[in-house]
Structure formats: C-alpha cells, structure tokens
C-alpha positions in Angstrom: -5.8 23.8 3.9 -3.7 21.2 5.8 -6.4 19.9 7.8 -7.7 18.8 4.0 -4.6 17.5 3.1 -3.8 15.4 5.7 -6.3 12.7 5.3 -5.2 12.6 1.7 -1.6 11.9 3.0 -2.6 9.3 5.8 -4.5 7.5 2.7 -1.5 7.6 0.6 0.9 6.5 3.3 -1.4 3.4 4.0 -1.7 2.1 0.3 1.9 2.1 0.1 2.9 0.3 3.1 0.2 -2.4 2.3 1.7 -2.9 -1.3 4.2 -6.4 -1.0 7.5 -4.7 -1.5 8.7 -7.8 -3.5 6.0 -7.2 -6.1 6.5 -3.8 -6.7 10.2 -3.9 -7.0 9.8 -7.3 -8.6 13.0 -7.8 -11.3 15.0 -5.6 -9.6 16.7 -8.8 -8.0 17.0 -12.3 -9.2 18.1 -13.6 -5.6 17.5 -17.4 -5.0 18.8 -19.9 -2.5 18.0 -23.7 -2.2 18.9 -26.1 0.8 21.2 -28.9 -1.0 21.2 -32.5 1.0 24.9 -33.4 2.0 26.6 -36.5 1.8 26.8 -37.0 5.6 22.8 -36.2 5.7 23.5 -32.5 6.5 22.0 -29.8 4.9 23.7 -26.4 3.4 22.0 -23.5 2.1 23.7 -22.6 -1.4 23.1 -19.8 -4.0 21.0 -21.2 -6.8 22.9 -21.3 -10.5 21.9 -17.7 -12.2 21.4 -16.0 -9.1 22.3 -12.0 -9.5 21.7 -8.5 -7.8 21.0 -5.2 -8.8 23.4 -1.8 -8.1 26.2 -4.3 -7.6 25.0 -5.7 -4.6 26.1 -9.4 -3.2 23.4 -12.3 -3.0 23.5 -13.8 0.5 21.5 -17.1 1.6 20.2 -17.0 5.4 20.3 -20.4 6.9 18.4 -22.0 9.3 20.3 -23.9 12.6 20.2 -27.4 10.6 21.7 -25.4 7.4 18.7 -25.4 5.4 17.6 -22.4 3.6 15.6 -19.8 6.3 12.4 -19.1 4.8 11.0 -17.2 8.1 12.3 -13.9 7.8 11.9 -12.2 4.7 8.5 -12.7 3.7 9.7 -16.5 2.5 13.0 -15.5 0.8 16.1 -17.0 1.9 18.3 -15.3 -0.7 19.1 -11.3 0.1 20.9 -8.8 -1.8 23.3 -6.8 0.5 26.5 -5.0 0.6 30.0 -7.0 0.2 30.6 -7.9 3.9 26.9 -8.5 5.4 26.7 -11.4 8.0 23.3 -13.0 7.8 21.1 -12.4 11.1 20.7 -15.3 13.5 19.1 -16.3 17.0 21.7 -15.2 18.7 21.7 -11.5 17.3 21.4 -9.1 19.7 18.9 -6.8 17.4 16.1 -9.3 17.7 13.8 -9.8 20.5 14.4 -13.6 21.0 13.7 -13.5 24.7 10.3 -12.6 24.2 9.5 -14.7 21.4 10.4 -13.4 17.9 13.9 -14.6 17.3 15.4 -13.6 14.1 14.3 -17.9 12.8 11.1 -17.3 14.3 7.6 -16.1 11.2 7.3 -13.3 13.3 10.8 -11.4 14.0 11.0 -8.2 15.7 13.9 -6.0 16.4 14.3 -4.4 19.9 14.1 -0.5 19.8 13.3 2.1 22.2 9.5 2.0 21.1 9.7 -1.5 21.8 9.6 -4.6 19.3 8.9 -3.6 16.2 8.2 -6.4 13.7 10.2 -6.9 10.9 7.6 -8.3 8.2 5.9 -6.1 6.4 2.3 -7.1 6.7 3.4 -7.7 10.8 4.5 -4.1 10.9 0.7 -2.8 9.5 -0.6 -4.6 12.1 2.2 -3.0 14.8 1.9 0.7 13.2 -1.9 1.4 12.3 -3.1 1.3 15.6 -1.2 4.1 16.7 -1.6 5.8 13.5 -5.4 5.7 14.1 -4.8 6.6 17.7 -3.0 10.0 16.7 -5.4 10.8 13.8 -7.9 10.3 16.4 -6.2 12.6 18.7 -5.6 15.3 16.3 -9.3 15.1 14.9 -10.6 15.7 18.8 -8.1 18.7 19.0 -9.3 19.8 16.2 -13.0 19.4 17.2 -12.3 21.3 20.4 -10.4 24.2 18.8 -13.5 24.4 16.3 -15.8 24.9 19.3 -13.4 27.2 21.4 -13.6 29.3 18.0 -17.7 29.4 17.8 -17.8 30.6 21.7 -15.4 33.3 21.2 -17.0 34.2 18.3 -19.2 37.0 19.5 -21.3 36.5 16.8 -19.2 37.3 14.0 -20.5 35.3 10.9 -16.9 35.2 9.3 -15.6 33.5 12.7 -18.5 31.0 13.0 -18.1 30.2 9.6 -14.3 29.4 9.8 -15.1 27.5 13.3 -17.5 25.2 10.8 -15.1 24.6 8.5 -12.4 23.2 11.1 -14.8 21.0 13.0 -16.1 19.8 9.4 -12.6 19.3 8.4 -12.2 17.2 12.0 -15.0 15.1 11.2 -14.5 14.1 7.6 -10.5 13.5 8.2 -11.9 11.5 11.5 -14.0 9.0 8.8 -11.9 8.8 6.3 -8.7 7.3 9.1 -11.6 5.4 10.7 -12.7 3.6 7.3 -9.1 3.9 5.5 -8.9 -0.1 5.3 -11.8 -0.6 4.2 -11.8 2.1 1.0 -8.2 0.7 0.2 -9.2 -2.9 0.3 -12.5 -2.0 -1.8 -10.2 0.1 -4.0 -7.2 -1.9 -4.9 -8.9 -5.5 -4.2 -11.9 -5.5 -5.4 -12.2 -2.8 -8.4 -8.5 -2.5 -9.1 -7.4 -6.1 -8.1 -3.7 -4.8 -7.7 -1.5 -8.1 -6.9 0.8 -7.9 -4.2 -1.8 -6.5 -1.5 -3.1 -8.2 1.8 
C-alpha cells in the first residue's frame, strides 16, 4: 500500500512547490514599497501609501546599496511583512553565500546551510531540489526492484510469494516512471489543461 501512495505524495509535493506563493496567498498582504528620489540626488526606499500586512505583522522595505528598493531578493518584491524588530538583510549578512556569488542582493540569493548553498527564491529552490528528489526516488525504486527479485528467487515456487514479488517489482517500476515523468505530467495538467496561474 505504501509503495502505491509514494508516487502520489511525490506528485502532490512537487505540484505545491511549483505554485508561486505570491499568487496562492494573494490578498493576505498589501505590502508595497517605492523608490523616492531625494533632493541631494540620492534614493530612498519608502513604504507606499496604504501599505498594510496581515496578522499583525509590520511592513519593511528592502533597500539596495544605492538606497533604492531591492527588487532582487523576494521574487521581485521590495516589501516584506515581518515581526516588529526585523532587520532587512544585506550582502554583508553572514547567512548568505556572498563569497560564492550568491549574496542577498544578487538575482539568485542563497543561504549557507549544512547542505550547502540553498536558493532563497522558490523557482531556484525547485531547480536545486528536484534532482535530489529524483535521485532518492530512483534509489528507492531500485532497492524495491532488488527486493522483489530476491523474493522471487526465495519463493520456492509458492504462487502467493511469486505474486507478491511481482507486485513489488511492478509498483517500483510504476513509481520510477511517475517520478521520471512528474514534471511533464504537472506541466501538462497545470499549464495546458487547467491553466493555473502562478506556475512556471
């Protein structure tokens, strides 16, 4: 039973990670910042009129080194809703992989973790995560197939044991094929058939 549920779980997991959070949760926050030109030829990133955040959070503007609004970090948004006391990140923030070229103000910011530099943006994170998930699913499918072949060789001609081994091998092959074609299936259903916005 678990072997048949795993492909479905993987399919659902991939689907929700391909959906842009900004479009799914649109309307919860009305957070917006704008770049204002100062009299001394400088720039300042300030909250737009009417800006608000949901659930008692406070809006903060993310600025570039020149003072203008930062549109590189959070999928094109310079405004974030955070708890009071939040300090906006900069390229000097030690959490980011600045030395590797993935600083907070780059087009592909990444955070330094025990697993390496993990992308902050959702689309970049998916590109980083999917090969790992495919490798894991392929490894699991391979182990299940080996297990099924072992069951066949040790069945001693018992029809029930042979049938169970065949079902194990079949489930492993189906799960492997679903994981291989998961992206194609998702694009076909979400983009071509349902035309769901927010998926790239």
